[in-house]
Structures are given as C-alpha cells and as structure tokens.
C-alpha positions in Angstrom: 210.7 -105.4 111.5 208.8 -106.1 108.6 209.6 -109.8 107.5 206.2 -111.5 107.4 207.3 -114.1 109.6 207.3 -111.6 112.3 203.6 -111.1 112.3 201.4 -113.1 114.5 198.1 -111.9 113.4 198.0 -111.8 109.1 194.5 -111.1 107.7 193.5 -112.1 104.6 191.6 -109.4 102.2 190.6 -109.7 98.8 191.1 -106.0 97.3 187.7 -104.4 96.5 186.9 -102.6 93.2 185.8 -99.3 95.4 189.4 -99.2 97.0 191.3 -98.7 93.9 191.7 -95.8 91.7 191.0 -95.3 87.7 194.3 -97.3 87.1 192.8 -100.1 89.1 195.6 -99.6 91.9 194.8 -99.2 95.6 194.2 -96.1 96.2 197.2 -94.6 99.0 194.8 -93.4 101.9 192.9 -96.9 101.8 196.1 -98.7 103.4 195.1 -96.8 106.1 191.6 -98.4 106.0 193.6 -101.7 105.6 195.6 -100.7 109.0 192.3 -100.1 110.8 190.8 -103.8 109.6 193.9 -105.3 111.0 193.8 -103.3 114.4 190.3 -104.5 114.7 190.9 -108.1 113.9 194.2 -108.0 116.3 192.2 -107.2 118.7 189.6 -110.0 117.8 192.5 -112.3 118.0 193.8 -111.4 121.9 190.2 -111.7 123.1 188.7 -107.9 122.6 186.3 -108.3 120.1 182.5 -107.3 120.1 181.1 -106.1 124.0 184.9 -106.9 124.9 186.7 -103.9 122.6 189.1 -102.0 124.8 189.0 -98.1 123.7 191.9 -96.7 122.2 192.4 -93.3 120.3 194.9 -93.2 117.6 197.3 -90.4 118.0 199.7 -91.3 115.2 199.8 -93.0 111.8 202.5 -93.4 109.3 203.0 -95.3 106.3 205.4 -95.9 103.7 204.6 -97.2 100.3 207.1 -100.0 98.6 204.4 -101.3 96.1 200.7 -101.3 95.0 198.2 -103.8 95.6 196.0 -104.1 92.7 191.8 -104.9 92.0 190.9 -108.5 93.2 194.3 -109.3 94.5 194.9 -111.3 97.5 196.9 -109.6 99.9 197.3 -110.1 103.7 197.2 -107.3 106.4 200.0 -107.8 109.0 200.0 -106.4 112.5 201.9 -106.8 115.8 202.4 -104.9 119.2 205.9 -103.6 118.9 206.0 -101.1 122.0 203.8 -100.9 124.9 204.0 -97.7 127.0 202.0 -97.0 130.5 198.7 -95.7 128.7 199.8 -95.8 124.6 201.1 -98.6 122.1 203.1 -98.8 119.1 201.8 -101.1 116.5 203.3 -102.0 113.3 201.3 -102.7 110.1 202.9 -104.1 107.0 200.7 -104.9 103.5 201.9 -108.3 102.1 200.8 -109.6 98.5 202.8 -113.0 98.7 206.2 -112.6 100.7 206.4 -108.8 99.2 205.7 -106.0 101.5 203.4 -103.3 99.7 203.0 -101.0 102.5 204.7 -100.6 106.1 203.3 -98.4 108.9 203.1 -97.7 112.2 200.3 -96.7 114.4 200.5 -95.2 118.0 197.1 -95.7 120.0 196.4 -94.2 123.6 193.9 -96.6 125.8 191.4 -94.5 127.1 188.0 -93.9 129.3 185.4 -93.8 126.7 182.9 -91.6 128.8 185.6 -88.6 129.5 188.3 -89.9 126.6 190.7 -89.6 129.2 193.7 -91.8 128.8 194.2 -94.4 131.2 196.5 -97.5 131.9 196.8 -100.2 129.9 194.9 -103.3 131.6 196.9 -105.5 133.1 195.0 -108.4 131.4 195.5 -106.5 128.4 199.4 -106.5 128.5 199.5 -110.0 129.3 197.3 -111.3 126.5 199.5 -109.1 124.6 203.1 -110.6 125.5 201.5 -113.9 125.5 200.4 -113.9 121.7 202.9 -111.9 120.4 206.1 -113.5 118.5 208.5 -111.0 118.7 208.0 -109.4 122.5 207.1 -105.9 122.1 209.4 -103.2 123.7 208.7 -101.7 127.2 208.3 -98.5 128.5 
C-alpha cells in the first residue's frame, strides 16, 4: 500500500550532496538511510523518542526503486506499520517526491532486551499507540 494517503508519518527531508553519486542522484544504498530516519521519526511520533526509545533490531530489509531523487530536492519519507507480531513488526516505507513514489521498502524489526539482545514481546503500550496512530490498521499475528 504505497499511496501517500496511507501514511500517517510523512517526514520531510532535503536531499544532501553527500547522499548523491557523480550524476547528482541519490546513491541507492542511501534510501536505507532514509528508511532509518523514517523509523526514528515514526517512533518519536509515537512518543518513543530520546530516553524513551525502544530497542529494535533489523532482521530484514528490502527496497524497490521506481525513480531517482536528486540533489537539493525536497522528498518525504513515509513510514507505517503494516504488521504487528508478538515480538516483531513489519514497517512499510516509501520515499515520495510530491505524490510520486521513488522507492518503496519493507523492513522487519524484532523487539529486544538491550543488554542481552534477546527478543522480547512488543510492549502493550507500544502496540496500543501504534493501533491508535496508524490510518490503516496493521495486520496482527
């Protein structure tokens, strides 16, 4: 679901020179950097920023490229929860220029105890906030 209207979080970002290749377009690996920025901003929007940040580990990441962002363009990073499991969640990410989808991605994160890095159930208050926040309810299970 990569329609812009499906995303509650749309974080603006201006493309910086260091993110571009010699042709002035965003180097493909930097879209994963944008996804990471989107994940952090999504957690902040849920109230889990700063000292309240939860511990998640990426266990899967993929991207499909549809177009290219260029130096100094304004883009928006869309991030939404597509699935909530017991210990993991799947986020859908998309990079937009206007209404055009440039890149779409899927990221799977596991919630873990920071000291042992052992997977643990998603906190109930986190799940409740996600369900309240998202425009489109994530799948459960």
